[in-house]
C-alpha positions in Angstrom: 105.5 115.1 90.1 104.8 117.8 93.0 105.6 117.0 96.6 105.2 118.8 99.6 105.2 118.4 103.4 102.4 118.6 106.0 102.9 119.4 109.8 101.7 116.9 112.1 102.4 119.0 115.2 103.4 122.3 116.5 101.9 125.8 115.6 101.7 124.9 112.1 100.0 121.4 112.6 98.1 120.7 109.4 99.4 123.2 107.4 101.0 122.0 103.5 104.2 123.5 102.5 105.1 122.6 99.1 108.3 122.2 98.1 108.4 123.6 94.5 112.0 124.9 94.3 115.9 123.4 94.6 117.0 124.2 98.5 114.4 124.6 101.4 116.4 125.3 104.8 114.8 124.3 108.1 115.1 126.1 111.2 114.4 128.9 114.1 116.1 131.6 111.9 113.2 134.1 110.3 115.1 133.7 107.1 114.8 130.4 106.9 112.3 128.7 104.3 110.6 126.2 106.6 110.2 128.0 109.5 110.1 125.9 112.8 109.2 127.6 115.7 110.5 125.5 119.1 113.2 126.5 121.0 115.4 123.3 120.9 115.2 124.0 117.2 118.8 125.1 115.7 118.7 128.5 114.0 119.9 126.4 110.9 118.9 122.9 111.7 118.1 120.7 108.4 118.3 121.2 104.4 116.4 119.4 101.7 117.7 119.8 98.3 116.5 118.7 94.8 118.5 116.3 92.6 117.1 115.6 89.6 113.6 114.3 90.4 114.3 113.4 93.8 114.6 115.1 97.3 117.6 114.5 99.5 117.4 116.0 103.2 120.5 116.2 105.6 121.4 117.5 108.8 122.9 120.9 109.1 124.9 120.4 112.4 122.2 121.0 114.4 122.3 120.3 118.4 119.5 117.6 118.5 119.9 116.1 115.2 117.1 115.6 112.5 115.2 112.1 112.7 113.4 110.5 109.5 111.3 107.7 110.6 112.7 108.4 114.2 116.1 107.4 112.8 118.6 109.9 112.9 120.4 111.0 109.9 124.3 111.7 109.4 124.4 112.1 105.6 122.3 113.1 102.6 118.9 110.7 102.8 116.4 110.3 99.9 113.0 110.8 101.3 110.1 108.9 100.3 106.8 109.1 100.1 105.1 109.2 103.7 108.3 109.6 105.3 108.0 111.0 108.9 111.0 114.1 109.4 111.2 115.1 113.1 113.2 118.2 114.3 113.1 118.3 118.1 109.8 118.1 118.8 107.9 119.2 115.6 107.1 116.4 113.1 106.2 116.7 109.5 105.0 114.0 106.7 106.6 114.2 103.2 104.6 113.4 100.4 104.3 113.2 96.6 101.4 114.2 94.9 99.6 111.1 94.6 95.7 110.2 94.8 95.7 108.5 98.5 98.4 109.3 100.4 99.1 108.3 103.8 97.1 109.5 106.8 97.5 112.7 108.4 96.4 114.5 111.9 95.5 117.9 113.0 96.1 119.0 116.4 93.0 121.5 116.5 93.7 122.2 120.5 95.5 125.2 120.7 93.5 127.8 118.1 90.5 126.7 118.6 87.2 125.8 116.6 87.7 126.6 112.9 91.4 126.1 112.9 93.2 125.1 109.9 90.1 125.1 107.8 88.1 122.3 110.4 84.3 124.4 111.3 81.5 123.5 113.2 78.3 124.2 110.4 74.9 125.1 111.4 72.5 122.5 109.7 69.8 122.3 111.6 67.1 123.4 109.0 66.6 119.8 107.6 64.6 117.1 109.3 66.9 114.2 110.5 66.9 111.0 109.1 69.2 109.2 111.4 69.4 105.6 110.2 69.7 104.3 113.8 70.6 104.8 117.4 72.4 103.7 120.0 70.9 104.4 123.7 74.2 104.8 126.5 72.7 104.8 130.1 75.1 106.0 132.5 75.3 104.8 136.2 77.2 106.3 139.2 80.6 106.1 138.7 80.9 104.9 135.1 79.1 103.9 131.4 77.0 100.6 130.5 76.8 99.4 127.0 73.6 97.4 125.6 76.3 95.7 123.1 77.5 92.0 122.4 80.6 91.0 124.4 82.6 90.2 121.6 82.0 93.3 119.8 83.2 95.2 122.7 86.0 93.1 123.8 87.7 93.3 120.3 87.6 97.4 120.4 88.2 97.4 124.1 91.5 95.4 123.4 92.7 97.7 120.9 91.7 101.2 122.8 93.4 99.7 125.6 96.7 98.9 124.2 96.8 102.3 122.8 96.0 104.1 125.6 97.9 102.6 128.3 99.9 105.0 130.3 98.5 108.5 128.1 98.0 110.8 130.5 97.6 114.1 128.3 94.6 114.7 126.4 96.8 115.8 123.1 98.2 112.0 123.4 95.2 110.6 123.7 93.3 112.1 120.5 95.6 110.5 118.1 95.7 107.6 119.7 91.6 107.2 119.8 91.7 107.9 115.9 94.6 105.8 114.8 92.6 103.2 116.3 89.6 104.0 114.9 91.4 103.9 111.4 93.0 100.2 112.3 89.3 98.9 113.1 87.2 100.4 110.4 89.6 100.1 107.6 87.0 102.1 105.0 87.1 105.6 107.4 88.1 108.2 105.3 88.0 111.2 108.1 87.5 111.4 112.2 86.8 114.2 114.4 87.2 114.2 118.6 84.6 117.3 119.5 85.0 118.7 122.8 82.6 121.4 124.6 84.8 124.4 126.2 83.9 125.7 129.7 80.8 127.6 128.3 79.2 124.7 125.8 80.9 125.6 122.7 81.5 122.5 120.4 85.6 122.9 119.8 86.9 120.3 116.7 90.3 119.0 118.8 91.8 116.5 116.5 91.3 115.5 112.9 92.7 112.6 111.2 92.0 112.1 107.3 93.3 109.5 104.8 93.9 112.1 102.2 96.4 114.5 103.4 95.7 118.5 102.9 91.7 118.3 103.0 91.0 121.7 103.4 87.8 123.4 104.3 86.3 120.4 106.6 82.8 120.9 107.8 81.2 119.4 110.8 77.4 118.8 111.4 77.0 120.6 114.4 73.5 119.4 114.8 74.6 115.7 114.5 77.0 116.8 117.3 74.3 118.4 119.1 71.9 115.7 119.1 74.4 112.8 120.0 75.6 115.1 123.1 71.8 116.0 124.3 70.5 113.1 123.9 73.7 111.0 124.8 73.0 108.6 121.6 75.3 106.9 119.2 74.0 107.8 115.8 74.5 105.9 112.4 73.3 107.6 109.2 73.7 104.8 106.6 73.8 107.3 103.3 75.1 110.6 104.3 75.2 111.8 101.0 71.7 111.5 100.4 70.5 112.3 103.9 69.0 115.7 104.2 70.0 116.4 107.7 73.5 117.3 106.2 72.9 119.2 102.8 74.4 122.3 103.9 77.9 120.4 105.2 79.8 121.3 102.3 82.4 118.3 103.3 79.9 116.1 102.6 78.9 117.5 99.2 82.7 118.0 98.6 84.0 114.5 99.5 80.4 112.4 98.5 80.4 111.1 102.1 78.4 107.8 102.3 78.1 106.8 105.8 78.6 108.8 109.0 78.8 107.4 112.7 79.1 109.6 115.7 79.6 108.5 119.4 78.8 110.6 122.8 81.7 111.1 125.0 81.0 110.4 128.6 82.4 111.4 131.5 82.4 109.1 134.9 79.4 111.7 136.1 77.6 110.6 133.2 77.7 114.0 131.8 78.3 114.3 128.0 81.5 116.5 127.0 81.9 115.3 123.6 81.7 113.3 120.4 83.5 111.3 118.3 83.0 110.8 114.6 84.0 109.2 111.6 82.7 109.0 108.1 83.4 106.9 105.0 83.5 107.8 100.9 83.2 103.8 100.1 79.5 103.5 99.1 80.2 99.5 99.1 81.6 99.5 102.8 79.0 101.8 104.2 79.1 101.4 108.3 76.3 98.9 109.8 74.9 98.6 113.3 77.7 96.3 115.0 80.1 98.7 113.6 77.9 101.6 115.5 78.4 99.2 118.7 82.0 99.1 118.0 82.3 102.9 118.1 80.3 103.3 121.3 82.8 100.8 122.9 85.6 102.8 121.8 84.0 106.1 122.4 83.6 104.9 126.0 86.9 103.6 126.4 87.8 106.9 124.8 86.0 109.2 127.4 87.4 107.6 130.1 91.0 108.3 128.9 90.5 111.7 128.1 88.5 112.7 131.5 91.2 111.1 133.3 94.1 113.2 131.3 91.8 116.5 131.7 91.6 115.4 135.6 95.2 114.8 135.7 96.0 118.0 133.9 93.7 120.1 136.2 95.3 118.3 139.0 98.8 119.2 137.8 97.7 123.2 137.6 96.5 123.1 140.9 99.9 121.7 142.1 101.5 124.2 140.1 99.2 126.9 141.3 99.3 125.7 144.9 103.2 125.9 144.6 103.4 129.4 143.3 100.8 130.5 145.8 103.1 129.1 148.5 106.0 130.6 147.4 104.5 134.1 146.8 103.0 133.0 150.7 106.6 133.0 151.6 108.2 136.5 149.6 104.9 137.9 151.1 106.0 136.9 154.9 109.2 138.5 153.9 107.7 142.0 153.2 106.4 141.6 157.3 108.6 142.3 160.4 111.2 139.3 161.2 110.4 140.2 165.0 109.0 142.7 167.5 111.0 145.9 167.3 114.0 145.9 170.9 112.6 149.2 172.0 113.6 149.9 175.1 110.7 150.6 177.6 108.1 149.2 175.2 106.7 146.1 174.5 104.7 145.1 171.2 102.4 142.6 170.1 101.4 141.5 166.7 99.4 139.0 164.2 99.1 138.5 160.9 96.9 135.5 159.5 96.0 136.2 155.6 92.6 134.6 154.3 94.1 132.8 152.0 97.7 131.9 150.9 98.6 135.5 150.0 96.6 138.3 151.7 96.4 142.3 151.4 96.7 143.3 155.1 99.8 145.0 156.0 102.2 146.0 159.3 105.8 147.4 159.6 107.7 148.8 162.3 110.4 151.4 160.5 113.0 153.0 162.5 113.4 156.5 162.0 115.8 159.3 162.9 115.6 161.1 166.3 114.7 158.5 168.8 111.9 157.6 166.3 110.0 154.6 164.8 106.6 154.6 162.4 104.4 151.8 163.2 101.9 151.3 160.4 99.1 148.7 159.6 96.8 148.9 156.6 94.4 147.0 154.5 94.8 146.9 150.6 90.8 146.6 149.6 90.1 142.7 148.4 92.5 139.5 149.4 94.2 137.0 147.1 97.1 137.8 145.0 96.0 141.0 143.4 95.7 142.5 147.0 99.0 140.9 148.3 100.9 142.6 145.2 99.6 145.8 146.2 100.4 145.2 149.5 104.1 144.8 148.5 104.0 147.9 147.1 102.8 149.6 150.2 105.9 148.2 152.1 108.4 149.3 149.4 107.1 152.8 149.2 106.2 153.5 152.4 109.7 152.6 153.6 111.4 154.8 151.3 108.5 157.3 151.9 109.5 157.5 155.3 112.6 157.2 155.4 112.8 160.4 152.8 110.9 162.7 154.3 110.8 164.1 157.9 107.7 165.3 158.4 105.2 162.5 158.5 102.4 164.7 157.0 104.0 165.5 154.1 105.6 161.6 153.9 101.8 160.6 154.0 100.9 163.0 151.3 103.5 162.0 149.3 102.9 158.0 149.8 99.0 158.8 148.6 100.1 160.7 145.2 102.4 157.7 144.8 99.6 155.3 145.0 97.1 157.7 143.1 99.2 157.7 140.0 100.3 153.9 139.7 97.3 151.6 141.2 93.8 150.7 139.1 91.1 153.3 140.0 89.0 150.5 141.7 92.0 149.7 144.1 92.8 151.8 147.1 94.4 151.5 150.5 93.1 152.1 154.0 96.4 152.8 156.2 97.0 154.1 160.0 100.4 155.9 161.1 101.5 156.1 164.1 105.0 158.1 164.9 106.2 157.0 168.3 108.7 158.9 169.9 111.0 156.9 172.3 112.6 160.0 174.1 109.0 162.5 174.7 107.1 159.5 174.9 104.4 161.0 172.6 102.2 159.3 169.7 101.5 161.0 166.4 98.7 159.5 164.3 97.9 160.2 160.7 94.7 158.1 159.4 94.1 157.4 155.8 90.4 155.8 156.0 91.0 153.4 158.3 89.7 152.4 162.0 91.3 154.8 164.7 93.9 153.0 167.0 92.6 152.1 170.4 94.4 154.1 173.5 93.8 152.3 176.7 94.2 154.3 179.5 95.2 153.2 183.2 91.7 153.8 184.8 90.3 151.3 181.8 88.9 154.2 179.8 89.0 153.2 176.1 89.4 156.5 173.6 89.6 156.1 170.0 92.6 158.5 168.6 92.8 160.8 165.6 89.0 159.9 164.3 87.9 163.6 163.3 91.3 163.2 161.5 90.7 160.6 159.5 90.9 160.8 155.5 90.2 159.3 152.9 92.2 155.9 151.6 95.5 155.9 149.7 95.3 156.2 145.9 91.5 157.6 145.9 92.8 161.5 144.8 95.9 163.1 144.6 97.2 165.8 146.4 95.4 165.5 149.5 96.4 166.7 152.8 96.7 164.8 155.8 96.2 166.0 159.3 98.2 164.5 162.2 97.4 164.7 166.2 99.8 164.2 168.6 99.1 162.6 172.2 101.6 161.7 175.3 101.6 158.4 176.4 101.5 157.3 180.1 103.7 154.5 181.7 101.0 151.2 181.2 99.2 152.9 178.5 98.3 150.6 175.5 97.5 151.2 171.9 95.2 148.8 169.6 95.7 148.7 165.6 93.6 146.2 163.8 92.5 145.8 160.2 88.7 145.2 159.6 89.2 141.4 159.3 88.9 141.5 163.3 86.0 143.8 163.7 84.2 142.2 160.7 84.7 138.6 161.0 81.2 137.0 160.8 79.6 133.8 162.7 77.6 131.3 161.7 74.2 133.4 161.2 76.1 136.5 159.3 76.8 138.7 162.7 79.7 140.4 162.9 82.2 140.7 165.5 82.0 144.2 165.9 84.2 147.3 167.7 82.3 146.8 170.6 83.5 143.4 171.4 87.1 145.1 170.6 86.7 147.6 173.0 85.6 145.7 175.9 88.7 143.3 175.6 90.8 146.5 175.5 88.9 147.7 178.9 90.1 144.9 180.8 93.9 144.8 182.8 95.9 141.9 181.2 99.2 141.3 183.0 100.9 142.1 179.4 100.3 143.5 176.1 101.0 140.0 174.5 98.0 138.3 176.9 95.8 141.3 175.6 96.4 140.3 172.1 96.0 136.8 172.6 92.8 137.6 173.8 91.7 139.4 171.0 92.7 136.9 168.6 91.0 134.3 170.4 87.8 135.7 170.9 87.3 136.3 167.2 88.7 132.8 166.1 86.1 131.0 168.3 83.2 133.6 167.1 83.7 133.3 163.5 82.2 130.2 161.8 85.0 130.6 158.8 87.7 133.2 157.7 86.5 135.2 155.2 89.1 138.4 155.4 92.8 138.7 156.2 93.3 139.5 159.9 96.0 141.8 161.2 96.6 143.1 165.2 99.2 145.1 166.4 98.9 146.1 170.4 101.9 147.8 172.2 102.3 149.3 175.8 104.8 151.9 177.6 106.5 149.9 180.5 108.5 152.7 182.0 
């Protein structure tokens, strides 16, 4: 008599492993006879050996033990038909090759439709011969059934008991099918089919009373009908039903009766179906069975919907934690405070549109009494832009520290970005080299708005506009022109990203560069008050923030 294992879960769920030799080692090592791919599994975890007609299992001193029927084994133990073998989180069932073995379950969620031989079959060429239908009326926040209280109560008590506290869809699926197999003793197969985000039908869990059934096919026509019409249906004799004549599984197993019910969420939307069938023509499903199935499907839908909502909430929380950490990391790339430069005063403002952003500014001390003041904008915003902003920060510091000529340094920085970033990404960047000894400012510009210089008479000039070249990363081997001008006592420089001038109000009008210039023309007691006034104007103007915003202002005091 042949014997075999069936993987209940894990990456090989549903797989049948025949035990035809004398010894079978289970473990994580690639040379094991039965490979169990899980981190907590020992390299050589357990061993099954044959003695006469019996198969014996023993633990090989594994870290986490081997369990038979949820009991840890400490010595050789004979395996019996139907025994459950658990190695860490992976479970197998042991079977002797008999006509009817205990039920098995298959998790189809990880690899999708068609996994382990379960597929959806198009069979809509034949007319429908549905024997019975049960309408499901939806109301806001729930589902109401037209079924007797006694029928609903019996089913709901069973399903409620089994689903209590279950918060993962993968735990809901087997509990639902286990409940149905207890309620309907004649059931031979059960399926849970869900729609994905694109509406594609995907078998998520299968349960059969005959382990190892292969090439299971499910009628897509029936499932689509159930979901679209929100109707539970009963086919009293599926083997003779023309609707299923193309379904190989029905032909092979001579299925006599099928029931299928929709799964409906709290918004009244059908997102899947629950189906069971039977081979026993003497115990076909009846109308009252359909009412029970619909009651179970209602409770199952609530549990699955809640479990999916719980998973989405956990993913959202995890994403928020990641974004918070990314925000903290990104802030670490920005200056910790204003430069301590004698004779000059600074103001800066930074705010990302999302948790992380692509705007950038920095103060980099240079030799010979100089300082580089950089302000840039990575195309786009969010995580991708923030990663490129981090690269810009590191590359700019290294390049400016190692190359004395700012024009050569700028060209080198452009070549670095041209070679390492995707073709659809680029960075606009303006560089000021401030010389504290000569009180001169050298400007190089890669596609950014030119700095504004407010002179003492209130006029505002845009510095280096004719010398503006292409952004970093567009073309390699570009030459950037520089312009150098003196800075008088009392004069102020304003640098900003397009999140300032392109900020929009509720009607879609942009804040614009002229408004920035008007503020810059005013005489404020300090450069900080000037910067705060510009920020205040922008925030009062815009309906909501659509882009990252960055502003740097500085002034010569003496």
